[in-house]
C-alpha positions in Angstrom: 179.5 -14.0 87.6 178.8 -10.3 87.1 180.3 -9.4 83.8 179.8 -6.1 82.1 176.9 -5.4 84.5 175.1 -2.1 84.3 176.6 -0.9 87.6 180.1 -1.8 86.4 179.4 0.0 83.2 178.3 3.2 85.0 181.3 3.1 87.4 183.7 2.5 84.5 182.5 5.5 82.6 183.0 7.6 85.8 186.5 6.3 86.3 187.5 7.0 82.8 186.3 10.6 83.0 188.2 11.0 86.3 191.4 9.4 84.9 191.7 12.0 82.2 190.6 15.0 84.2 192.8 18.1 83.9 195.4 18.5 86.5 199.0 19.7 86.7 201.9 17.2 86.9 202.0 16.6 90.6 202.0 13.4 92.6 198.7 12.3 94.0 198.1 13.6 97.5 198.6 11.3 100.5 195.2 10.1 101.7 193.1 7.3 103.0 189.5 6.5 101.8 187.0 4.1 103.2 183.8 3.6 101.2 180.6 1.7 101.3 178.7 1.2 98.0 175.3 -0.2 97.2 173.4 -1.0 94.0 169.7 -2.0 94.1 167.7 -2.7 91.0 166.4 -5.3 88.5 166.2 -7.8 91.4 169.9 -7.4 92.2 171.4 -6.3 95.5 175.1 -5.5 95.3 177.0 -3.9 98.2 180.3 -3.9 99.9 183.3 -1.9 101.3 186.3 -0.4 99.6 189.6 0.8 101.2 192.2 3.0 99.5 195.5 4.0 100.9 198.0 6.3 99.1 201.5 7.4 100.3 204.3 9.4 98.8 207.9 8.3 98.9 210.1 11.4 98.8 209.1 13.9 96.1 209.2 11.5 93.1 207.1 8.5 94.0 203.7 7.7 95.2 202.3 4.2 96.0 198.7 3.1 96.5 196.7 0.0 97.3 192.9 -0.6 97.0 190.7 -3.4 98.4 187.1 -3.6 97.0 184.3 -6.1 97.6 181.0 -6.8 95.9 178.6 -9.0 97.8 175.9 -10.0 95.3 172.5 -11.5 95.9 169.3 -11.9 93.9 168.9 -12.3 90.2 168.3 -10.1 87.2 165.4 -10.6 84.7 167.9 -12.4 82.4 168.7 -15.0 85.1 165.2 -15.4 86.4 164.0 -16.5 82.9 166.2 -19.6 83.1 167.5 -20.0 86.6 167.0 -19.0 90.3 168.4 -16.3 92.5 172.0 -16.8 93.8 174.6 -15.3 96.1 178.3 -14.7 95.5 181.1 -12.4 96.4 183.7 -10.7 94.2 186.9 -9.3 95.7 189.3 -7.0 93.9 192.8 -5.9 94.9 194.9 -3.3 93.1 198.3 -1.8 93.7 199.9 1.2 91.9 202.9 3.4 91.7 203.3 6.9 90.3 206.5 8.6 89.3 207.0 12.3 88.8 209.8 13.8 86.7 209.7 17.5 86.0 206.4 17.9 84.2 205.9 14.3 83.4 203.8 12.0 85.5 203.8 8.2 84.9 201.8 5.5 86.7 201.6 1.7 86.7 198.8 -0.2 88.2 198.0 -3.9 88.6 194.5 -5.2 89.5 193.2 -8.7 90.3 189.6 -9.6 90.7 188.2 -13.0 91.9 184.8 -14.6 91.9 183.8 -18.3 92.3 183.6 -18.6 88.5 185.5 -15.7 87.1 189.1 -14.5 87.5 190.4 -11.2 86.0 193.8 -9.6 86.0 194.8 -6.4 84.3 197.8 -4.0 84.2 197.7 -0.4 83.2 200.4 2.1 82.3 199.7 5.8 81.9 201.8 8.9 81.2 200.9 12.6 81.2 202.9 15.7 80.2 202.2 19.4 80.8 203.0 21.9 78.1 202.8 25.7 77.5 203.0 26.8 81.1 200.9 24.0 82.5 197.9 25.1 80.4 197.9 22.0 78.2 198.1 18.4 79.4 198.5 15.4 77.1 197.7 11.9 78.6 198.2 8.5 77.1 197.5 5.1 78.6 197.5 1.4 77.8 195.8 -1.4 79.6 196.0 -5.2 79.2 193.6 -7.7 80.8 193.3 -11.4 81.1 190.0 -13.2 82.0 189.3 -16.8 83.0 185.6 -17.7 82.7 184.2 -20.6 84.6 180.7 -21.9 85.2 179.0 -23.0 88.4 178.0 -26.7 88.3 180.5 -27.5 85.5 184.0 -28.1 86.6 185.2 -28.8 83.1 184.1 -25.4 81.7 187.0 -23.0 81.4 187.3 -20.2 78.8 189.7 -17.3 78.3 189.5 -13.8 77.0 192.2 -11.2 76.4 191.5 -7.4 76.4 193.6 -4.4 75.6 192.7 -0.7 75.7 194.5 2.4 74.3 193.6 5.8 75.8 194.5 9.3 74.6 193.5 12.5 76.4 194.1 16.2 75.9 193.2 18.9 78.4 193.3 22.6 77.7 192.8 25.6 79.9 190.8 27.9 77.6 190.3 30.9 80.0 190.8 31.6 83.7 187.3 30.1 84.2 187.0 27.3 81.6 188.8 24.0 81.1 188.1 21.6 78.1 189.0 18.0 77.9 189.1 15.6 74.9 189.4 11.8 75.2 189.6 8.9 72.9 189.6 5.2 73.7 190.1 2.0 71.6 189.3 -1.4 73.1 190.1 -4.8 71.6 188.6 -8.0 73.0 189.5 -11.5 71.9 188.4 -14.9 73.2 185.2 -16.0 75.1 183.3 -12.7 75.3 179.8 -13.8 76.3 178.3 -14.9 79.6 177.8 -18.7 80.0 174.6 -18.1 82.0 172.9 -16.0 79.4 170.5 -17.6 77.0 168.5 -16.7 73.9 165.0 -17.8 73.3 163.5 -19.2 70.1 159.9 -19.9 69.0 158.7 -23.5 69.6 154.9 -23.9 69.3 155.2 -27.5 70.7 156.5 -26.3 74.1 154.2 -25.2 77.0 155.3 -21.6 76.9 155.6 -21.4 73.1 159.4 -20.9 73.2 162.6 -22.5 74.5 166.0 -21.3 75.5 169.5 -22.1 74.3 173.0 -20.7 75.1 174.1 -17.4 73.6 176.8 -17.5 70.9 179.0 -14.4 70.5 181.8 -13.6 68.1 185.3 -14.1 69.6 186.6 -10.7 68.7 185.3 -7.2 69.3 186.7 -3.7 68.7 185.2 -0.6 70.3 185.9 3.1 69.9 184.7 5.9 72.1 185.3 9.7 72.1 184.3 12.4 74.5 184.5 16.1 75.1 183.9 17.7 78.5 183.9 21.3 79.7 184.1 22.8 83.1 183.2 26.4 83.7 183.9 28.0 87.1 181.4 30.6 88.2 182.4 33.7 90.1 180.5 32.8 93.3 182.4 29.6 94.2 180.4 27.3 92.0 180.8 25.6 88.6 178.9 23.9 85.8 180.2 21.0 83.8 179.1 18.9 80.9 180.2 16.0 78.8 179.2 14.5 75.4 180.3 10.9 74.5 179.9 8.7 71.5 180.6 4.9 71.2 180.6 2.3 68.5 181.9 -1.2 68.0 182.2 -4.0 65.4 179.2 -5.7 66.9 176.9 -2.9 65.5 176.3 -1.2 68.8 176.2 2.6 68.5 175.7 4.7 71.7 175.8 8.3 72.9 175.5 10.1 76.2 175.1 13.6 77.4 175.8 14.7 81.0 175.3 18.0 82.7 176.2 19.0 86.3 176.3 21.9 88.7 178.6 22.2 91.8 177.8 24.7 94.5 179.6 25.5 97.8 178.0 26.5 101.0 180.2 28.4 103.4 183.7 26.9 103.8 182.6 23.3 104.6 179.9 22.1 102.3 179.9 21.1 98.6 176.8 20.1 96.6 177.0 18.4 93.2 173.8 17.8 91.2 174.0 16.0 87.8 171.8 14.5 85.2 172.8 12.1 82.4 171.0 10.6 79.4 172.3 7.5 77.6 171.0 5.8 74.4 172.3 2.8 72.5 171.3 0.7 69.5 171.3 -3.1 69.6 174.0 -5.4 68.4 173.7 -6.9 64.9 173.1 -10.4 66.3 170.7 -9.4 69.1 167.0 -10.5 69.0 164.4 -10.9 71.7 162.9 -13.9 70.0 164.5 -16.0 67.3 162.4 -17.9 64.7 164.1 -21.3 65.4 167.0 -22.9 67.2 170.4 -21.9 65.9 168.8 -19.5 63.4 172.1 -17.6 63.0 175.8 -18.3 63.7 175.8 -15.6 66.4 172.9 -15.0 68.8 172.4 -12.8 71.8 169.5 -11.8 74.1 171.4 -10.1 76.9 169.5 -6.9 77.5 172.8 -4.9 77.6 173.1 -5.8 73.9 169.6 -4.5 73.1 168.3 -1.1 72.2 167.6 1.0 75.4 167.8 4.4 77.0 168.9 5.3 80.4 168.2 8.5 82.4 170.1 9.0 85.6 169.9 11.8 88.2 172.5 12.1 90.9 173.3 14.2 94.0 176.5 14.4 96.0 177.0 16.1 99.3 180.4 16.7 100.8 181.4 18.0 104.2 185.0 19.1 104.6 186.9 19.6 107.8 190.3 21.4 108.0 192.7 20.4 110.8 195.0 22.9 112.5 198.4 23.5 111.0 200.1 21.7 113.9 198.1 18.5 113.3 199.5 15.5 111.4 196.4 15.5 109.3 195.6 18.3 106.9 191.8 17.8 106.1 189.0 15.2 106.1 185.8 14.9 104.1 182.6 12.9 104.5 180.8 12.2 101.3 177.3 10.9 100.3 176.4 10.2 96.7 173.1 8.9 95.3 172.3 8.2 91.7 168.8 7.1 90.6 168.8 5.3 87.2 165.9 4.5 84.9 166.2 2.0 82.1 163.7 1.5 79.3 164.1 -1.2 76.6 162.8 -0.9 73.1 163.2 -4.6 72.0 163.7 -6.6 75.2 160.5 -8.1 76.6 159.6 -9.4 80.0 159.1 -13.1 79.5 157.9 -13.5 83.1 154.8 -11.4 82.3 151.7 -12.7 80.6 151.2 -12.1 76.9 151.4 -13.8 73.5 154.9 -15.0 72.6 156.9 -12.1 71.2 154.3 -9.6 72.4 155.0 -9.5 76.2 155.4 -6.1 77.8 158.6 -4.3 77.1 161.0 -4.5 80.1 161.9 -1.4 82.2 163.3 -0.9 85.7 164.8 1.6 88.1 167.9 1.3 90.2 169.7 3.2 93.0 173.5 3.5 93.4 174.6 4.8 96.8 178.2 5.6 97.9 179.1 6.7 101.4 182.8 7.4 102.0 185.2 9.3 104.2 188.6 10.6 103.1 191.5 11.7 105.2 194.5 13.7 103.9 197.8 13.5 105.8 
C-alpha cells in the first residue's frame, strides 16, 4: 500500500496549485492526453501510464475521464527495516463534469483508486465566479473521501478512514503583466490514519541489534490547514517568472513551509522551456521519535520518515514542443512534453537502521529521487 507517499505528496501539491490557477469562466478545452510517469528513489520504482479525455457537450457542459496506473516495485528504507521488497499495482479511475453558466463555472468529479490492500473513493465539487470585468476570480471547493485499509497476509484486517477538504481561492489580475493568487485549504481526517506496515523501534539491550520493532499507533483524528500565495509576472519578450510561498500546520504538531520559483521561456513559435526550483522544510509530529526508550512508551507513536523533521530541495525542467494544425484540420494543435524533477531529501532525526553504528547513533538518512513525466496532448 502506497499511502501519503512522497511522490503522491509532490503531485498533490502540483494539482492543488493548478486547480486554483487564474482563468476566466470558460469550459475546459476539448483534448486528449496520454502520459507515462516514473518515480525512482529510496529503493522504490513507481511507473505507469495515464490517459485523459475531455469533451464538450454544447456550450454549457464538458465531461472528462481519466485512467491512471502505478506499477510499484522495491521497498523504501521504512519497509526494508522490517520486511522485504514487494510488487503491487494501483489503478485509478475518475470521471468529471463541468457546467458553465454566464461567469460561473461548476465542476463535479468522482475518483476511485484500488490496490490489493487499499481502496479509496472520493468526490469533489468546485465552483468559481468571475467578477469586475473578469479581473477577479473566486473559487471554492469541497472534497469527501472514504478509505478502506487492508493488510497483506491478514484477511481479517480491515480499517476505515473518512476525509474531507475545504478549499478557497482568490485570483486577481494586478496589472497587464502580473497575476496574484491566494489559496486556503482545510483538511479533516478521521479513522485509521496510519500505515499497517510501518513500525516504530524501541531500545531493548537484550536483543541482538539492541532494539526491536512494534506497530505504529496514530491518533484517529487530524486537522490540517494550509495557505499559499503565488505570483505570475509576464515579461515583454514572451517569457514569465512565477513564484509561490506556502505554509502548513496540523493538530499533530507538524509545521511546514515551502518556496518555489520558476522561469518560463519561449523559443520561436514552437518551443517552451520551464525551469523551476523548490525548497520544502517540515518539523516532526509531536509523537514522532526515531528510537523510543521502551515498548509502548507513549499512547501514540510514529517512526514514518514522512512524520519526521526533514528538508527537500527539488530542481525541475520541462520542455514542450507545440504543433499547430491547419485551419481545415479537425485538430487544432498538439504538444509533446517532457518533465524531469530531481529531488533531494535530508532527514534531521530519522536514522538509517540498516547502516552500522551504535543504537540511536546510526547515520542520518538521506536520498535522491527522480520524477519523470512524458506526455502528449491533442486539442480538437
